[in-house]
Every structure is written in structure tokens, then in C-alpha cells.
PDB file of N, CA, C and O in Angstrom:
ATOM      1  N   MET A   1      16.978  -8.626   9.169  1.00  0.00           N
ATOM      2  CA  MET A   1      15.611  -9.052   8.856  1.00  0.00           C
ATOM      3  C   MET A   1      14.831  -7.924   8.192  1.00  0.00           C
ATOM      4  O   MET A   1      14.146  -8.143   7.193  1.00  0.00           O
ATOM      5  N   LYS A   2      14.934  -6.711   8.750  1.00  0.00           N
ATOM      6  CA  LYS A   2      14.171  -5.596   8.195  1.00  0.00           C
ATOM      7  C   LYS A   2      14.640  -5.268   6.777  1.00  0.00           C
ATOM      8  O   LYS A   2      13.832  -4.906   5.922  1.00  0.00           O
ATOM      9  N   ARG A   3      15.939  -5.395   6.531  1.00  0.00           N
ATOM     10  CA  ARG A   3      16.474  -5.139   5.189  1.00  0.00           C
ATOM     11  C   ARG A   3      15.885  -6.131   4.177  1.00  0.00           C
ATOM     12  O   ARG A   3      15.559  -5.754   3.051  1.00  0.00           O
ATOM     13  N   ALA A   4      15.752  -7.387   4.582  1.00  0.00           N
ATOM     14  CA  ALA A   4      15.163  -8.406   3.700  1.00  0.00           C
ATOM     15  C   ALA A   4      13.699  -8.081   3.416  1.00  0.00           C
ATOM     16  O   ALA A   4      13.235  -8.247   2.288  1.00  0.00           O
ATOM     17  N   LEU A   5      12.971  -7.621   4.430  1.00  0.00           N
ATOM     18  CA  LEU A   5      11.567  -7.243   4.228  1.00  0.00           C
ATOM     19  C   LEU A   5      11.442  -6.058   3.281  1.00  0.00           C
ATOM     20  O   LEU A   5      10.576  -6.038   2.406  1.00  0.00           O
ATOM     21  N   LEU A   6      12.313  -5.072   3.461  1.00  0.00           N
ATOM     22  CA  LEU A   6      12.282  -3.909   2.582  1.00  0.00           C
ATOM     23  C   LEU A   6      12.555  -4.314   1.134  1.00  0.00           C
ATOM     24  O   LEU A   6      11.902  -3.815   0.217  1.00  0.00           O
ATOM     25  N   LYS A   7      13.498  -5.196   0.928  1.00  0.00           N
ATOM     26  CA  LYS A   7      13.818  -5.681  -0.412  1.00  0.00           C
ATOM     27  C   LYS A   7      12.617  -6.427  -1.006  1.00  0.00           C
ATOM     28  O   LYS A   7      12.298  -6.272  -2.184  1.00  0.00           O
ATOM     29  N   PHE A   8      11.956  -7.242  -0.168  1.00  0.00           N
ATOM     30  CA  PHE A   8      10.770  -7.975  -0.601  1.00  0.00           C
ATOM     31  C   PHE A   8       9.674  -7.006  -1.049  1.00  0.00           C
ATOM     32  O   PHE A   8       9.092  -7.180  -2.119  1.00  0.00           O
ATOM     33  N   PHE A   9       9.392  -5.987  -0.234  1.00  0.00           N
ATOM     34  CA  PHE A   9       8.328  -5.049  -0.565  1.00  0.00           C
ATOM     35  C   PHE A   9       8.706  -4.150  -1.742  1.00  0.00           C
ATOM     36  O   PHE A   9       7.830  -3.726  -2.495  1.00  0.00           O
ATOM     37  N   ASP A  10       9.989  -3.855  -1.913  1.00  0.00           N
ATOM     38  CA  ASP A  10      10.419  -3.103  -3.093  1.00  0.00           C
ATOM     39  C   ASP A  10      10.060  -3.850  -4.371  1.00  0.00           C
ATOM     40  O   ASP A  10       9.767  -3.234  -5.396  1.00  0.00           O
ATOM     41  N   ARG A  11      10.085  -5.167  -4.308  1.00  0.00           N
ATOM     42  CA  ARG A  11       9.758  -5.977  -5.488  1.00  0.00           C
ATOM     43  C   ARG A  11       8.260  -6.237  -5.635  1.00  0.00           C
ATOM     44  O   ARG A  11       7.742  -6.262  -6.751  1.00  0.00           O
ATOM     45  N   THR A  12       7.566  -6.431  -4.518  1.00  0.00           N
ATOM     46  CA  THR A  12       6.152  -6.797  -4.607  1.00  0.00           C
ATOM     47  C   THR A  12       5.201  -5.603  -4.670  1.00  0.00           C
ATOM     48  O   THR A  12       4.123  -5.722  -5.254  1.00  0.00           O
ATOM     49  N   ASN A  13       5.564  -4.454  -4.088  1.00  0.00           N
ATOM     50  CA  ASN A  13       4.654  -3.310  -4.110  1.00  0.00           C
ATOM     51  C   ASN A  13       4.267  -2.873  -5.518  1.00  0.00           C
ATOM     52  O   ASN A  13       3.086  -2.625  -5.759  1.00  0.00           O
ATOM     53  N   PRO A  14       5.215  -2.764  -6.471  1.00  0.00           N
ATOM     54  CA  PRO A  14       4.797  -2.388  -7.829  1.00  0.00           C
ATOM     55  C   PRO A  14       3.816  -3.381  -8.451  1.00  0.00           C
ATOM     56  O   PRO A  14       2.917  -2.989  -9.194  1.00  0.00           O
ATOM     57  N   VAL A  15       3.993  -4.658  -8.146  1.00  0.00           N
ATOM     58  CA  VAL A  15       3.071  -5.682  -8.661  1.00  0.00           C
ATOM     59  C   VAL A  15       1.692  -5.492  -8.046  1.00  0.00           C
ATOM     60  O   VAL A  15       0.681  -5.526  -8.748  1.00  0.00           O
ATOM     61  N   MET A  16       1.654  -5.291  -6.725  1.00  0.00           N
ATOM     62  CA  MET A  16       0.370  -5.086  -6.043  1.00  0.00           C
ATOM     63  C   MET A  16      -0.330  -3.828  -6.550  1.00  0.00           C
ATOM     64  O   MET A  16      -1.542  -3.837  -6.764  1.00  0.00           O
ATOM     65  N   ILE A  17       0.418  -2.758  -6.740  1.00  0.00           N
ATOM     66  CA  ILE A  17      -0.173  -1.515  -7.237  1.00  0.00           C
ATOM     67  C   ILE A  17      -0.755  -1.729  -8.629  1.00  0.00           C
ATOM     68  O   ILE A  17      -1.853  -1.262  -8.935  1.00  0.00           O
ATOM     69  N   ARG A  18      -0.010  -2.435  -9.460  1.00  0.00           N
ATOM     70  CA  ARG A  18      -0.489  -2.694 -10.830  1.00  0.00           C
ATOM     71  C   ARG A  18      -1.787  -3.503 -10.813  1.00  0.00           C
ATOM     72  O   ARG A  18      -2.712  -3.208 -11.569  1.00  0.00           O
ATOM     73  N   ILE A  19      -1.855  -4.518  -9.954  1.00  0.00           N
ATOM     74  CA  ILE A  19      -3.077  -5.338  -9.859  1.00  0.00           C
ATOM     75  C   ILE A  19      -4.225  -4.522  -9.284  1.00  0.00           C
ATOM     76  O   ILE A  19      -5.338  -4.565  -9.809  1.00  0.00           O
ATOM     77  N   LEU A  20      -3.966  -3.776  -8.208  1.00  0.00           N
ATOM     78  CA  LEU A  20      -5.034  -3.021  -7.538  1.00  0.00           C
ATOM     79  C   LEU A  20      -5.573  -1.872  -8.383  1.00  0.00           C
ATOM     80  O   LEU A  20      -6.682  -1.402  -8.131  1.00  0.00           O
ATOM     81  N   THR A  21      -4.823  -1.410  -9.372  1.00  0.00           N
ATOM     82  CA  THR A  21      -5.304  -0.336 -10.237  1.00  0.00           C
ATOM     83  C   THR A  21      -5.759  -0.854 -11.599  1.00  0.00           C
ATOM     84  O   THR A  21      -6.035  -0.069 -12.506  1.00  0.00           O
ATOM     85  N   SER A  22      -5.835  -2.178 -11.740  1.00  0.00           N
ATOM     86  CA  SER A  22      -6.269  -2.766 -13.004  1.00  0.00           C
ATOM     87  C   SER A  22      -7.720  -3.245 -12.902  1.00  0.00           C
ATOM     88  O   SER A  22      -8.355  -3.138 -11.852  1.00  0.00           O
ATOM     89  N   ARG A  23      -8.217  -3.765 -14.001  1.00  0.00           N
ATOM     90  CA  ARG A  23      -9.570  -4.322 -14.001  1.00  0.00           C
ATOM     91  C   ARG A  23      -9.681  -5.558 -13.120  1.00  0.00           C
ATOM     92  O   ARG A  23     -10.759  -5.866 -12.611  1.00  0.00           O
ATOM     93  N   GLY A  24      -8.572  -6.266 -12.940  1.00  0.00           N
ATOM     94  CA  GLY A  24      -8.579  -7.486 -12.145  1.00  0.00           C
ATOM     95  C   GLY A  24      -8.461  -7.268 -10.650  1.00  0.00           C
ATOM     96  O   GLY A  24      -8.224  -8.219  -9.904  1.00  0.00           O
ATOM     97  N   HIS A  25      -8.620  -6.041 -10.201  1.00  0.00           N
ATOM     98  CA  HIS A  25      -8.439  -5.726  -8.783  1.00  0.00           C
ATOM     99  C   HIS A  25      -9.388  -6.485  -7.879  1.00  0.00           C
ATOM    100  O   HIS A  25      -9.071  -6.700  -6.709  1.00  0.00           O
ATOM    101  N   ARG A  26     -10.525  -6.893  -8.374  1.00  0.00           N
ATOM    102  CA  ARG A  26     -11.509  -7.583  -7.526  1.00  0.00           C
ATOM    103  C   ARG A  26     -10.980  -8.911  -6.991  1.00  0.00           C
ATOM    104  O   ARG A  26     -11.491  -9.432  -6.000  1.00  0.00           O
ATOM    105  N   LEU A  27      -9.954  -9.459  -7.650  1.00  0.00           N
ATOM    106  CA  LEU A  27      -9.388 -10.727  -7.198  1.00  0.00           C
ATOM    107  C   LEU A  27      -8.719 -10.607  -5.838  1.00  0.00           C
ATOM    108  O   LEU A  27      -8.740 -11.556  -5.055  1.00  0.00           O
ATOM    109  N   ILE A  28      -8.124  -9.449  -5.544  1.00  0.00           N
ATOM    110  CA  ILE A  28      -7.398  -9.298  -4.272  1.00  0.00           C
ATOM    111  C   ILE A  28      -7.755  -8.035  -3.503  1.00  0.00           C
ATOM    112  O   ILE A  28      -7.154  -7.773  -2.461  1.00  0.00           O
ATOM    113  N   SER A  29      -8.709  -7.246  -3.979  1.00  0.00           N
ATOM    114  CA  SER A  29      -8.916  -5.926  -3.387  1.00  0.00           C
ATOM    115  C   SER A  29      -9.742  -5.914  -2.104  1.00  0.00           C
ATOM    116  O   SER A  29      -9.936  -4.842  -1.529  1.00  0.00           O
ATOM    117  N   GLY A  30     -10.227  -7.032  -1.641  1.00  0.00           N
ATOM    118  CA  GLY A  30     -10.963  -7.031  -0.387  1.00  0.00           C
ATOM    119  C   GLY A  30     -10.052  -6.659   0.768  1.00  0.00           C
ATOM    120  O   GLY A  30      -9.255  -7.488   1.209  1.00  0.00           O
ATOM    121  N   GLY A  31     -10.146  -5.452   1.263  1.00  0.00           N
ATOM    122  CA  GLY A  31      -9.299  -5.008   2.361  1.00  0.00           C
ATOM    123  C   GLY A  31      -7.983  -4.396   1.928  1.00  0.00           C
ATOM    124  O   GLY A  31      -7.156  -4.063   2.777  1.00  0.00           O
ATOM    125  N   LEU A  32      -7.763  -4.237   0.615  1.00  0.00           N
ATOM    126  CA  LEU A  32      -6.543  -3.612   0.109  1.00  0.00           C
ATOM    127  C   LEU A  32      -6.891  -2.450  -0.798  1.00  0.00           C
ATOM    128  O   LEU A  32      -7.901  -2.489  -1.502  1.00  0.00           O
ATOM    129  N   CYS A  33      -6.070  -1.423  -0.788  1.00  0.00           N
ATOM    130  CA  CYS A  33      -6.249  -0.298  -1.702  1.00  0.00           C
ATOM    131  C   CYS A  33      -4.901   0.387  -1.906  1.00  0.00           C
ATOM    132  O   CYS A  33      -3.913   0.036  -1.261  1.00  0.00           O
ATOM    133  N   VAL A  34      -4.870   1.359  -2.802  1.00  0.00           N
ATOM    134  CA  VAL A  34      -3.649   2.107  -3.084  1.00  0.00           C
ATOM    135  C   VAL A  34      -3.842   3.540  -2.594  1.00  0.00           C
ATOM    136  O   VAL A  34      -4.805   4.212  -2.965  1.00  0.00           O
ATOM    137  N   ILE A  35      -2.921   3.992  -1.765  1.00  0.00           N
ATOM    138  CA  ILE A  35      -2.926   5.382  -1.302  1.00  0.00           C
ATOM    139  C   ILE A  35      -1.904   6.134  -2.150  1.00  0.00           C
ATOM    140  O   ILE A  35      -0.775   5.678  -2.333  1.00  0.00           O
ATOM    141  N   GLU A  36      -2.312   7.279  -2.659  1.00  0.00           N
ATOM    142  CA  GLU A  36      -1.403   8.109  -3.455  1.00  0.00           C
ATOM    143  C   GLU A  36      -1.248   9.441  -2.732  1.00  0.00           C
ATOM    144  O   GLU A  36      -2.227  10.070  -2.330  1.00  0.00           O
ATOM    145  N   TYR A  37       0.003   9.851  -2.579  1.00  0.00           N
ATOM    146  CA  TYR A  37       0.249  11.131  -1.905  1.00  0.00           C
ATOM    147  C   TYR A  37       1.452  11.812  -2.532  1.00  0.00           C
ATOM    148  O   TYR A  37       2.269  11.182  -3.203  1.00  0.00           O
ATOM    149  N   GLU A  38       1.538  13.104  -2.300  1.00  0.00           N
ATOM    150  CA  GLU A  38       2.617  13.916  -2.868  1.00  0.00           C
ATOM    151  C   GLU A  38       3.598  14.281  -1.762  1.00  0.00           C
ATOM    152  O   GLU A  38       3.196  14.709  -0.680  1.00  0.00           O
ATOM    153  N   GLY A  39       4.887  14.110  -2.042  1.00  0.00           N
ATOM    154  CA  GLY A  39       5.918  14.464  -1.077  1.00  0.00           C
ATOM    155  C   GLY A  39       5.887  15.948  -0.770  1.00  0.00           C
ATOM    156  O   GLY A  39       5.792  16.775  -1.678  1.00  0.00           O
ATOM    157  N   ARG A  40       5.966  16.279   0.483  1.00  0.00           N
ATOM    158  CA  ARG A  40       5.858  17.671   0.911  1.00  0.00           C
ATOM    159  C   ARG A  40       6.979  18.534   0.345  1.00  0.00           C
ATOM    160  O   ARG A  40       6.734  19.641  -0.134  1.00  0.00           O
ATOM    161  N   ARG A  41       8.191  18.035   0.400  1.00  0.00           N
ATOM    162  CA  ARG A  41       9.332  18.819  -0.079  1.00  0.00           C
ATOM    163  C   ARG A  41       9.637  18.577  -1.552  1.00  0.00           C
ATOM    164  O   ARG A  41       9.895  19.519  -2.301  1.00  0.00           O
ATOM    165  N   SER A  42       9.608  17.322  -1.961  1.00  0.00           N
ATOM    166  CA  SER A  42      10.030  16.988  -3.330  1.00  0.00           C
ATOM    167  C   SER A  42       8.928  17.199  -4.357  1.00  0.00           C
ATOM    168  O   SER A  42       9.203  17.457  -5.529  1.00  0.00           O
ATOM    169  N   GLY A  43       7.680  17.088  -3.913  1.00  0.00           N
ATOM    170  CA  GLY A  43       6.571  17.172  -4.851  1.00  0.00           C
ATOM    171  C   GLY A  43       6.379  15.881  -5.642  1.00  0.00           C
ATOM    172  O   GLY A  43       5.520  15.810  -6.520  1.00  0.00           O
ATOM    173  N   THR A  44       7.180  14.860  -5.330  1.00  0.00           N
ATOM    174  CA  THR A  44       7.079  13.571  -6.007  1.00  0.00           C
ATOM    175  C   THR A  44       5.812  12.851  -5.571  1.00  0.00           C
ATOM    176  O   THR A  44       5.453  12.873  -4.394  1.00  0.00           O
ATOM    177  N   THR A  45       5.141  12.217  -6.513  1.00  0.00           N
ATOM    178  CA  THR A  45       3.950  11.440  -6.193  1.00  0.00           C
ATOM    179  C   THR A  45       4.363  10.023  -5.819  1.00  0.00           C
ATOM    180  O   THR A  45       5.111   9.370  -6.547  1.00  0.00           O
ATOM    181  N   PHE A  46       3.868   9.555  -4.678  1.00  0.00           N
ATOM    182  CA  PHE A  46       4.143   8.211  -4.189  1.00  0.00           C
ATOM    183  C   PHE A  46       2.849   7.418  -4.182  1.00  0.00           C
ATOM    184  O   PHE A  46       1.782   7.964  -3.903  1.00  0.00           O
ATOM    185  N   ARG A  47       2.940   6.133  -4.487  1.00  0.00           N
ATOM    186  CA  ARG A  47       1.790   5.231  -4.430  1.00  0.00           C
ATOM    187  C   ARG A  47       2.177   4.065  -3.537  1.00  0.00           C
ATOM    188  O   ARG A  47       3.252   3.484  -3.687  1.00  0.00           O
ATOM    189  N   LEU A  48       1.293   3.731  -2.608  1.00  0.00           N
ATOM    190  CA  LEU A  48       1.597   2.719  -1.620  1.00  0.00           C
ATOM    191  C   LEU A  48       0.388   1.812  -1.424  1.00  0.00           C
ATOM    192  O   LEU A  48      -0.698   2.296  -1.105  1.00  0.00           O
ATOM    193  N   PRO A  49       0.560   0.500  -1.612  1.00  0.00           N
ATOM    194  CA  PRO A  49      -0.555  -0.408  -1.311  1.00  0.00           C
ATOM    195  C   PRO A  49      -0.690  -0.543   0.207  1.00  0.00           C
ATOM    196  O   PRO A  49       0.302  -0.727   0.911  1.00  0.00           O
ATOM    197  N   VAL A  50      -1.908  -0.450   0.696  1.00  0.00           N
ATOM    198  CA  VAL A  50      -2.168  -0.539   2.135  1.00  0.00           C
ATOM    199  C   VAL A  50      -3.370  -1.432   2.375  1.00  0.00           C
ATOM    200  O   VAL A  50      -4.172  -1.687   1.476  1.00  0.00           O
ATOM    201  N   GLY A  51      -3.472  -1.896   3.600  1.00  0.00           N
ATOM    202  CA  GLY A  51      -4.649  -2.638   4.027  1.00  0.00           C
ATOM    203  C   GLY A  51      -5.578  -1.710   4.781  1.00  0.00           C
ATOM    204  O   GLY A  51      -5.136  -0.724   5.369  1.00  0.00           O
ATOM    205  N   TYR A  52      -6.861  -2.020   4.766  1.00  0.00           N
ATOM    206  CA  TYR A  52      -7.808  -1.204   5.528  1.00  0.00           C
ATOM    207  C   TYR A  52      -8.903  -2.091   6.119  1.00  0.00           C
ATOM    208  O   TYR A  52      -9.250  -3.136   5.569  1.00  0.00           O
ATOM    209  N   HIS A  53      -9.428  -1.643   7.245  1.00  0.00           N
ATOM    210  CA  HIS A  53     -10.506  -2.337   7.941  1.00  0.00           C
ATOM    211  C   HIS A  53     -11.422  -1.297   8.544  1.00  0.00           C
ATOM    212  O   HIS A  53     -10.985  -0.206   8.908  1.00  0.00           O
ATOM    213  N   GLU A  54     -12.692  -1.639   8.648  1.00  0.00           N
ATOM    214  CA  GLU A  54     -13.623  -0.749   9.336  1.00  0.00           C
ATOM    215  C   GLU A  54     -13.817  -1.268  10.751  1.00  0.00           C
ATOM    216  O   GLU A  54     -14.185  -2.423  10.963  1.00  0.00           O
ATOM    217  N   ILE A  55     -13.563  -0.392  11.714  1.00  0.00           N
ATOM    218  CA  ILE A  55     -13.706  -0.746  13.121  1.00  0.00           C
ATOM    219  C   ILE A  55     -14.555   0.320  13.797  1.00  0.00           C
ATOM    220  O   ILE A  55     -14.166   1.487  13.851  1.00  0.00           O
ATOM    221  N   ASP A  56     -15.698  -0.071  14.306  1.00  0.00           N
ATOM    222  CA  ASP A  56     -16.619   0.848  14.993  1.00  0.00           C
ATOM    223  C   ASP A  56     -16.934   2.084  14.161  1.00  0.00           C
ATOM    224  O   ASP A  56     -16.984   3.194  14.691  1.00  0.00           O
ATOM    225  N   GLY A  57     -17.146   1.897  12.864  1.00  0.00           N
ATOM    226  CA  GLY A  57     -17.529   2.995  11.993  1.00  0.00           C
ATOM    227  C   GLY A  57     -16.368   3.844  11.494  1.00  0.00           C
ATOM    228  O   GLY A  57     -16.586   4.791  10.737  1.00  0.00           O
ATOM    229  N   ALA A  58     -15.152   3.533  11.895  1.00  0.00           N
ATOM    230  CA  ALA A  58     -13.973   4.275  11.438  1.00  0.00           C
ATOM    231  C   ALA A  58     -13.130   3.358  10.554  1.00  0.00           C
ATOM    232  O   ALA A  58     -13.046   2.154  10.793  1.00  0.00           O
ATOM    233  N   VAL A  59     -12.512   3.938   9.540  1.00  0.00           N
ATOM    234  CA  VAL A  59     -11.631   3.170   8.673  1.00  0.00           C
ATOM    235  C   VAL A  59     -10.208   3.263   9.218  1.00  0.00           C
ATOM    236  O   VAL A  59      -9.674   4.353   9.422  1.00  0.00           O
ATOM    237  N   VAL A  60      -9.609   2.096   9.448  1.00  0.00           N
ATOM    238  CA  VAL A  60      -8.243   2.022   9.955  1.00  0.00           C
ATOM    239  C   VAL A  60      -7.359   1.514   8.827  1.00  0.00           C
ATOM    240  O   VAL A  60      -7.630   0.464   8.245  1.00  0.00           O
ATOM    241  N   VAL A  61      -6.295   2.263   8.517  1.00  0.00           N
ATOM    242  CA  VAL A  61      -5.374   1.922   7.433  1.00  0.00           C
ATOM    243  C   VAL A  61      -4.083   1.418   8.044  1.00  0.00           C
ATOM    244  O   VAL A  61      -3.569   1.998   9.000  1.00  0.00           O
ATOM    245  N   SER A  62      -3.553   0.320   7.481  1.00  0.00           N
ATOM    246  CA  SER A  62      -2.290  -0.218   7.982  1.00  0.00           C
ATOM    247  C   SER A  62      -1.317  -0.447   6.824  1.00  0.00           C
ATOM    248  O   SER A  62      -1.714  -0.789   5.710  1.00  0.00           O
ATOM    249  N   THR A  63      -0.043  -0.248   7.119  1.00  0.00           N
ATOM    250  CA  THR A  63       1.000  -0.482   6.131  1.00  0.00           C
ATOM    251  C   THR A  63       1.729  -1.776   6.482  1.00  0.00           C
ATOM    252  O   THR A  63       1.474  -2.378   7.525  1.00  0.00           O
ATOM    253  N   SER A  64       2.626  -2.191   5.616  1.00  0.00           N
ATOM    254  CA  SER A  64       3.329  -3.458   5.814  1.00  0.00           C
ATOM    255  C   SER A  64       4.425  -3.375   6.870  1.00  0.00           C
ATOM    256  O   SER A  64       4.595  -4.305   7.659  1.00  0.00           O
ATOM    257  N   ILE A  65       5.168  -2.275   6.892  1.00  0.00           N
ATOM    258  CA  ILE A  65       6.314  -2.152   7.785  1.00  0.00           C
ATOM    259  C   ILE A  65       6.163  -0.890   8.613  1.00  0.00           C
ATOM    260  O   ILE A  65       5.925   0.193   8.079  1.00  0.00           O
ATOM    261  N   ALA A  66       6.304  -1.041   9.921  1.00  0.00           N
ATOM    262  CA  ALA A  66       6.228   0.121  10.813  1.00  0.00           C
ATOM    263  C   ALA A  66       7.549   0.879  10.756  1.00  0.00           C
ATOM    264  O   ALA A  66       8.608   0.259  10.665  1.00  0.00           O
ATOM    265  N   PRO A  67       7.504   2.215  10.809  1.00  0.00           N
ATOM    266  CA  PRO A  67       8.744   2.989  10.818  1.00  0.00           C
ATOM    267  C   PRO A  67       9.533   2.731  12.096  1.00  0.00           C
ATOM    268  O   PRO A  67       8.978   2.354  13.128  1.00  0.00           O
ATOM    269  N   GLU A  68      10.840   2.945  11.998  1.00  0.00           N
ATOM    270  CA  GLU A  68      11.699   2.742  13.169  1.00  0.00           C
ATOM    271  C   GLU A  68      11.565   3.882  14.144  1.00  0.00           C
ATOM    272  O   GLU A  68      12.216   3.880  15.189  1.00  0.00           O
TER     273      GLU A  68
END
């Protein structure tokens, strides 16, 4: 099951990132954003679509799949 989810997100994440960084982002950006970070060892830049919510004045960020 987890392998199927990973395959699904491998295909949909680039689409979501493209939409969220385009002019049309307002169509789906309520509660979604793109986090960009640099790999500590590799120096590679990663972009990840995430969900966010404000709870009691704090922003909580969630990803699609929890690590094992």
C-alpha cells in the first residue's frame, strides 16, 4: 500500500508544485503551499507541497506520508 502511495505522490507532487507556483495557485492554494529546502549533505534543493493550518496562533504543517 505504501509503495502505491509513494508512486502516486511521485506523479502528483510535480503537478501540485507547478500549480502552486503559478498564477493559478489561488484555485487550490487555500491551506496548501510549497516548502523548499536544501539537503544537508547533498546540497540539492527539494520542493515539497504541504498542507498548513493555523491552530491557536501557531502554524502547523503536514505532509502527505508519515516517515516509517
